[in-house]
N, C-alpha and C positions, 0 to 999 in steps of 0.2 A: 470531704463530703462523703457520708456513708452511703453505700449502695442500698437500693431498695431490695427487699427480700426476693422479688421476682428477678431482679437483675443479677443478684448473687447466685440464685439457683440456676439461671441460664448459663452464667460463666462456669459454674461447677460442672455443667453437663458437657462442656467442651473439653476434649482431650488435651492434655498438656505435653504429649510426646510427639515423636516423629512417626509418620505413617509410612511404614516400610514393609512391603510384602504381606499385608494383612494384619500386622500387629502395630501397636502404639508403644513406643519405647523411648527411653531417655537418650540424650546425646552420648556418644562414646566418651566425650570429655567430661560429662556431667554438667556442662555449662547450661545456663538458662538465659532466656531473652524476656525482658520485661515489656509488657504491652500497657500503654497508658490511655486513659480517657483524655482526649485533647481539650475537653471542656472544663476539666478540673486539674489536669496535670498529674493525677494520681495513678499509680499502678493498679490495674484491675485484674491482671493475671500474668503469671510467669510460665513460659513454655520452654521446651527443649530447644537449644540453639545448636543446629546441626554443624558437624565438622565436615571437612572434605571427605573423610572416610565414610561418614554417614551418607553423604550424597552419592558416592560410588555404590554403596550397598543398595540404595534406592534404585539406581540404574540397573544393578544386578537383578533386582526383583522385577523391574519392567521388562528387561530382556528375557528373563525366564518365563514371564507370562505372555510374551508377544505371540508365540506360535499358536498357543491354544486360543487366545483371544481373537486372533485373525481368523482362525478356523471356526469360531462361534458363528452361528447363522446370523444373517442380517436381521432376521425377525427377532431373535433373542436379544441382540444388541438394542434393537428398537424398543423392545418391551422394557428393558432395564432403564433406558432413558425416559420412557414415558412414566414408569413407576417413580423415578426420581422427580419428575415434574409434579406429579400428583402429591408426593410427600412434601415437596417444597411449598406448594400452595397451601397445604394443611398447616404448615409451620411458618407461614409468612410473618406473623408477628414476632416470633423468636428471631428469625434472621434479620428482620428490620431493626429490632432493638439491639442486637449484637453489633450490626454495622454502625448504628448511631453511637454506641458506646466506644467502639475502637477507632472510628474514623471522624466522628463529629457531625455528620450530616443530619439535617432535620428528619425526624421520624417519618413524616409524610413522604419525603423524597426517598427515604430508605424503603418504604413499602413499594414505591414505584420501581425501585431497582430490583426488588424481588420479582415483581411482575415481568420486568424487562429481561432479567437474567433467566427466569424460568422459561421464557419463550425460546431461548436457544436449546433447552432440553427438549421442548415439544417439537420445534422445527426440525432438529436433527434426528429425533426419533422417527420422523416421517421420511427424512432424506436417506436414512440408513438402508431402507429397502428399495431405494430408487437409483442406486448407482448405475449409470449407463455403461454400455459396452457397444461394440460394433462388429458386424459380421458381413463381409462383402467380397465379391470377386475382384481380383486385381485388374487393372486396365488392360493388361496383356492377355487376360483370360487363361493364364497358366497356373493359377493357384487361388486359394481362398485366404483372405486376410482377416484375422481375428484381433481385435483390440480389447483388452480387458484392463480393469483397474485394480491395482494391488495396494494394500496399506503400505505407507512408506516405512513404518517401523517405529521403534521407541522414540518418544518426543520429550523435549525439555521445554517447559513453559516458565516464563518469568512474568509475573503479573504485578501491576501497580497498586498503590494504596487507595486511589480515589474511588474506584468502583470494585470493592473487594469480592463481591459475588458475581456480578455480570462479567467481569474480565476472566474469572475462572470458568464460568459456564460457557462463555463465548469461545474459549479454546478447548476445554475438555470435551464438550458435547460433540463437535464434529470429529475430533480425534477418535473418540469411542465409536461413533457411528461408522467411521471408516475402517475400524479394526486395529487401531494403534494403541499402544500402552503409553503411560505418561509418568514423568517426574515433574512435579510443579513446585516452584519456589515462590511463595507469596511474599509480598513486601513485608519487611521486618516491622513496619509500623502497624500493619493490619493483617496479621496472620490468622486470627481466630475464625473469621468467616470462612476462609478456605478449609481450615481443619474441620469445622462444623459441617461444611458441604461434603467433604470426603466421608465423614461419618454417615451422612444421609445416603451417599452412593453405596456404601456397604449395606445399609438396610434395604436399599432397592435391589440388591442381589448382585452387585458388581463383584466379580471374582477377586481374590487376593492378588496383589501385585499389579493390577491393571492401572490403578492410580495411586501414586506414592507422593507424600507431602513432606518436604524438608525445608522448614523455615530456618533462616540463618541470619546472623549479623555479619557474616563473612561472604557476602554475595560474590565479589570478584573472584576469590579463590575457588569457591564452589563452581561457579560458571566456567572458569578456566579448565578445571579438572574434567567436567562433563563434556565440554565442547571439544576437548582433545581426545576423548574416548571414541575409538572407531565404531563402537557398537551403537552410538547415538546417530539417528538419521534425520532429525528434524528439530529446529529451534523456532519457537514463537515468542516474541517479546513485545510488550507494550510499555513504553516509557519515553524518556527523553532521547532526542536525536543524537547527542554526543555519546551517550551510553550505547545506543543502537549501532552507531558506527564501529565502536570498539568490538561489540559482539559480532558484527558482520565480518570484521577482520579475523576474529578467532574462528568463526564458523567456516570461513573460506579454506582453512587448512585441511579440513576433512570434506570439503565440498558439500556441506550440509544444506538441505532444503531449509529455507528461512521464510518466516512471515514477520514483518516489522510494522508495528503501528506506533509511529513516533510523534514528534511534536507538532503543534499546530499554531497558527496565527490568524484565526478566522476573521475575514472581513464580513461586515454586516452593512449592506448597502441599502439606503433609503432614498428612493428617487422622488422627484417633485410631485409625481402623480400617485404616490403611495397612499394607501389607506392608513392614516397615522394611528388609529386605534389598533389595527392589526400589527403595525410596526412596533408600537410600544409594547404590546403583549408579547410579540415575538422576541423583542430584545430582553424582556424580563426573563423569559425562558432560556434563551440562548446565552445570556450572560450570567445570571445568578443561580441557575440550577447547580446544585452541588457546591454552593458557595463560590462559584466561579472556578472551581478546581476540576476542570475537564479540558481535554485536548480539543473538544468541539466547542468550547466556550467562545462566544463572540469577543474578539480581542480588539478589533478596530471598528468603531461605529462610524461609518462614512455616510454623511447625510447631506443632501442637496441644500445649498445655502438658502433657498427660498422657504424651506420648511424646518431648518435646523433650530431656530429659536423656539418654535412651538414644540418640536420634538423634545428638545432639552427641558422645557418647562414641564411637559407631561411626564417624561421619564423621571425627572427629579422629584415630582410630587409622589409618584408611585414608590420610588426607592426610599424617600424620607419616612414613609410609613411602615417600612419593613421592621420586623422585630428580631432582636438578637438574643440568643440564649442557648442553653445546653440542648443539643439535638435530640437526646433521648427523652426529653420532656415534650409534651404536646404543645402546639401553638406557636412555635417559633419559625420564622422564615429563613433566618441565617444562623447556622451553627458555628462551631469552632473550626478554625483552620487546623490542619493536621498537626502542625508543630510550630514552635516559636519562630523559627527562621522563615516560615511562610508569612508571618505577621511582619517581620522585619523587611522582607522583600516587597510586600505590598506597600509599606510605608515609604520605602525607597522610590518605588515607581510613582507614588503620589507626589512626593517632593520633587522628583525630576520633571513630572508633567507640569507642575506649577512654575518651576524655575524656567521652563522653556516656553512659558506664555499661557498655560492653561488656567482656567477659572473653576474653582470648586463650586458645584451647584448644591451638593449635599454630601455629608459624611466627611471623610478625609483623615480620620484618626483611628489609632488602635484603641481597643476597649480595655480598661484596667482588668487585671486578672482577679481570681485565678482563671486559668484557661487561655487559649490562643484565639482571641476574637478581634475582628476588625470591622469597623462600621461599613455598611454597604455605601459605596461612593460613586458619585457622578462628577466627571470633570469635562467641561465644555472647552471649545477652542484649542484642542490638542494640536501641538506643532508637529510637522512632519519629522522633526528632529527628536521628538520625545522617545524615551526608551520603550514605551509600550507599543510603539509602531514597529519595533523589531523583535521584542521579547514576548514569550508567553507570560501571561500575568499570573494565572493560578491563584486568584483572589477575587473578592467582591468589588472590583474596580471597573467602572465603565467610562471610557473616554470617547468624546465626540470630535471628529475632524470633519471639515466641510469641503464640498466640491461644487464645481459650477457646471461641468459638462459630463456626459456619459463617458467620453474617452478618458477624462481625468479620473473618474471614479474607478474605471477598470485598471488604469495605471497604478493608482494607489493600492488597490486590492491585490494586484499581482506582484507588487514590489516587496517580495519576501521570498526567502528560500523554502518556506513551507507551502504546502498545498493540500491540506486535509479536507476542509469544508468551507463553504461560503454560504451566506444568507442574502437574499435579494427581495426587496419589497417594492413592487411596482404593479399598477393595474393595467399596464400595457403588455399584452401577451407577446407581441413582437420583440419588445425589449427583453422580456424574460427569456425568450428563446436565444437572443443574442448573448445573454449572460451565460447561459449553459455552454455556449461555444467558446466564449472569451475568457471566462474565469478559470484560472489554472488550479483547480481543486478536484479531488476525487469524488466529492459529494457536494450537493447544493440543496438548500431549502428555499423554495420559491413561495414567498408570502407565508412562511412558517418558521418558527424558531426551534423546532424539534423534529429531527429526521431519523434518528436511530431506530432500527427495526430489525428483528432477527431474520426476517425474510429478505433483507436487502444487503448488498455487498458493502461492508464498511471498510474504508481505507483511503489512502491519499496518494498524491503524486509528489514529485520533487523530493525534498528531504523529510516529508511526512510519512514515508514508509514504502513497503513492498508487500504485495499480496492483498487479499481481502478476507474479512471475517464476516460470517453470516451469508444469507442468500444461497442460491444454488452453487455459487462459487466457493462457499466456505468449506464444504466437504472435500473439494478437489485440492485444497491446500495439503491434505493428508493422504492423497492417493497418487500413485505413479502409474502412468500408462504403459502397458506391456503389449507389444505387437508380436503376433505369431503368424507365420506363413505356412500354409499346408498346400504343397504342390498337388496339382490335379493329375 
């Protein structure tokens, strides 16, 4: 499928090199990395494939820029982030189209991600000038205690493919606001948006070497080299729990500060007193946003037995009307999954759900190529033994399991090693408050299927991660408290 002229022009404007120390250059090996449109399977651009040597040079640049960037006034750091926000809003359509082409998401959702990702630039431009400190007399009255906040230093960011802009801004914005420099490794499947964003930061006035971009197909080797380098002071990773555990083990060798946003297995509870119109709308958002490829996606739809039949009927009707097609084209609800193995995995989960007693309400099949498409699917009567009760789905598959008591619903919801987010639909405020206390998750949506916000702390408990991104808490992930005593 031939690219449209505006698509080709946009791709041509994206650098194809590694962003190191203010220049864009080829890999030292000369190797390149192909980026595909998952809706067609075709290569849309080839970029430099970083070697370990390249990654170390990127860290060299971040280390060299650290002192001057930390000494840059908070107002200037704030101004650069604000200019970046303004530029991003001016170029919303370009960023949305680029994301749709390299990741597959529907263009309308891509525009939403630009808005969401941009809010981290705006929020942390405001937080940059509001870093708190403390000045007080010690309890003994013998001295003055000063607590100041210092940037932790050079950071290494590993971002996923599913939200290529928002995951970059959610990490880079607070780091820059705090006075930290960055080496970022975008996912090999979707590096173009990060490169394009780094180009925008340059235009916004960010000094050379403050943000360095090294896309690579050799993620493990690159990460091992940087995490073992004593000059690195912070790691932030978004991705799967197994990979996060390995990175934590490596980071422990140099006692690095870490932020980990890992896997999720979100429960979506619908009680007997729920407003079903709200619940269905919430499920559509929480499940099918980003084609189900989100750590916050509703994984287990846990519905009271008295309303389950009606809920399944309504959600089935909505899902059966969803349209499937290339995300970069207007008008589609479901775009391509990011790669073929995602289609295979979704098909496996559907087959397992049916084999363990589930009933397909709508969908259930892969869509013939080209591209990596799967029908939006609803399966009712999911068994507790089904694989989707344990595994992240990362596809357009909604499974319904039934419960009879509040205690049973909580038990099902908490029966997972993950604890990122939960969703609860009830018109009983007392029950809603009980769920806040009882559900073992770092976030919860009460009568809503969409909770992410730059002004709120994003993160989980248990094996869903460590630390928080966004909110007042977000900038403190990149600051270290320094205590000074001045005797009287």
